[in-house]
KESE-855720 format. One record per residue: residue number from 0; x, y, z of N, C-alpha, C in turn. Coordinates in steps of 0.1 Angstrom, whole numbers, padded with zeros to 4 digits. Each point is the difference from the previous one (the first is absolute). Layout:
NUM; X; Y; Z; X; Y; Z; X; Y; Z $
...
END
This chain:
0; 3011; 1373; 2675; -0002; -0015; -0006; -0012; -0004; 0009 $
1; -0002; -0001; 0011; -0014; -0010; 0003; -0012; 0008; -0003 $
2; 0002; 0016; -0005; -0012; 0004; -0004; -0005; -0003; -0014 $
3; 0009; -0004; -0009; -0002; 0000; -0014; -0003; -0019; 0004 $
4; 0002; -0009; 0004; -0004; -0012; 0007; -0014; -0001; -0001 $
5; -0007; 0009; 0012; -0006; -0001; 0006; -0014; 0009; -0010 $
6; 0003; 0007; -0009; -0005; 0010; -0011; -0007; -0012; -0009 $
7; 0014; -0007; -0003; -0007; -0010; -0010; -0008; -0008; 0002 $
8; -0003; -0004; 0014; -0007; -0012; 0007; -0017; 0008; 0000 $
9; 0002; 0014; 0005; -0009; 0007; -0001; -0010; 0000; -0013 $
10; 0008; 0002; -0008; -0004; 0005; -0011; -0007; -0014; -0008 $
11; 0006; -0008; 0000; -0005; -0019; 0000; -0013; -0002; 0002 $
12; 0002; 0006; 0018; -0014; -0002; 0006; -0012; 0008; -0005 $
13; 0001; 0013; -0004; -0006; 0008; -0005; -0005; -0003; -0011 $
14; 0007; -0006; -0009; -0007; -0005; -0016; -0006; -0012; 0002 $
15; 0001; -0006; 0007; -0005; -0016; 0003; -0010; 0005; 0006 $
16; -0003; 0008; 0013; -0015; 0004; 0006; -0009; 0008; -0012 $
17; 0009; 0008; -0010; -0011; 0008; -0010; -0006; -0010; -0008 $
18; 0007; -0010; -0004; -0003; -0008; -0010; -0012; -0014; 0008 $
19; 0001; -0002; 0012; -0012; -0007; 0005; -0010; 0008; 0004 $
20; -0001; 0011; 0001; -0012; 0011; 0001; -0004; -0001; -0014 $
21; 0006; 0003; -0013; -0001; -0002; -0014; -0012; -0012; 0001 $
22; 0005; -0012; 0004; -0008; -0011; -0001; -0011; 0001; 0009 $
23; 0000; 0002; 0011; -0008; -0004; 0012; -0010; 0010; -0002 $
24; -0003; 0013; -0002; -0009; 0012; -0002; -0012; -0011; -0012 $
25; 0006; -0001; -0007; -0009; -0003; -0014; -0006; -0015; 0007 $
26; 0010; -0007; 0006; -0004; -0014; 0003; -0013; 0002; 0009 $
27; -0002; 0008; 0010; -0007; 0001; 0013; -0015; 0010; -0005 $
28; 0003; 0005; -0012; -0012; 0008; -0006; -0008; -0007; -0010 $
29; 0007; -0013; -0004; -0007; -0010; -0011; -0005; -0009; 0012 $
30; 0001; -0003; 0009; 0001; -0012; 0013; -0016; 0009; 0003 $
31; 0001; 0009; 0003; -0011; 0015; 0005; -0014; -0003; -0008 $
32; 0007; 0003; -0013; -0012; 0005; -0010; -0007; -0016; -0002 $
33; 0009; -0011; 0000; -0006; -0016; -0006; -0008; -0006; 0013 $
34; 0005; 0004; 0011; -0007; -0002; 0013; -0014; 0005; 0003 $
35; -0001; 0012; -0002; -0015; 0007; -0004; -0009; -0005; -0010 $
36; 0005; -0002; -0014; -0005; -0005; -0010; -0006; -0018; 0008 $
37; 0009; -0003; 0001; -0005; -0015; 0011; -0012; 0002; 0011 $
38; 0000; 0010; 0005; -0006; 0004; 0011; -0015; 0001; -0006 $
39; -0001; 0007; -0010; -0010; 0006; -0007; -0006; -0013; -0008 $
40; 0006; -0009; -0001; -0004; -0012; -0009; -0007; -0007; 0010 $
41; 0006; -0001; 0010; -0006; -0009; 0009; -0016; 0009; 0007 $
42; 0000; 0007; 0002; -0011; 0009; 0006; -0012; -0004; -0013 $
43; 0004; 0003; -0013; -0010; -0001; -0010; -0005; -0018; -0002 $
44; 0011; -0007; 0002; -0006; -0015; 0000; -0005; -0006; 0015 $
45; 0001; 0011; 0012; -0011; -0005; 0012; -0011; 0011; 0000 $
46; -0004; 0005; -0012; -0013; 0004; 0002; -0006; -0004; -0011 $
47; 0006; -0006; -0010; -0002; -0010; -0011; -0007; -0012; 0007 $
48; 0008; -0007; 0009; -0004; -0012; 0006; -0015; 0004; 0011 $
49; 0005; 0011; 0009; -0013; 0002; 0007; -0014; 0005; -0008 $
50; 0003; 0005; -0011; -0012; -0003; -0010; -0007; -0012; -0008 $
51; 0015; -0008; -0001; -0011; -0013; -0006; -0001; -0009; 0012 $
52; 0006; 0002; 0010; -0007; -0006; 0012; -0017; 0005; 0004 $
53; 0000; 0012; 0000; -0014; 0007; 0003; -0011; -0009; -0014 $
54; 0004; 0000; -0010; -0010; -0004; -0009; -0002; -0015; 0000 $
55; 0010; -0006; 0004; -0002; -0015; 0002; -0006; -0003; 0010 $
56; 0001; 0008; 0015; -0006; -0002; 0009; -0016; 0003; -0003 $
57; -0003; 0012; -0010; -0014; 0006; -0001; -0008; -0017; -0010 $
58; 0008; -0004; -0007; -0001; -0009; -0013; -0004; -0014; 0009 $
59; 0006; -0004; 0009; 0001; -0007; 0008; -0015; 0001; 0009 $
60; -0003; 0011; 0006; -0013; 0001; 0004; -0010; 0002; -0006 $
61; 0002; 0002; -0016; -0016; 0002; -0006; 0001; -0017; -0004 $
62; 0010; -0005; 0000; -0003; -0014; -0004; -0005; -0013; 0013 $
63; 0001; 0006; 0012; -0007; -0007; 0011; -0013; 0003; 0003 $
64; -0007; 0013; -0010; -0013; 0004; 0005; -0011; -0006; -0013 $
65; 0010; -0005; -0005; -0010; -0008; -0015; -0006; -0013; 0005 $
END
């Protein structure tokens, strides 16, 4: 009697756990994928900002020498 009650609860817990993993694994994969995309975009934006800053610094120096 107790075994059948316990087995039902364990089965329910296993189903709930498997459904949770079914949701969690793709969610973690998507999070990591989009995080890496954002990090690459951040790096590209910082490199572009450095290039623009260097260009404007050179332009400002040329302006001062005239």
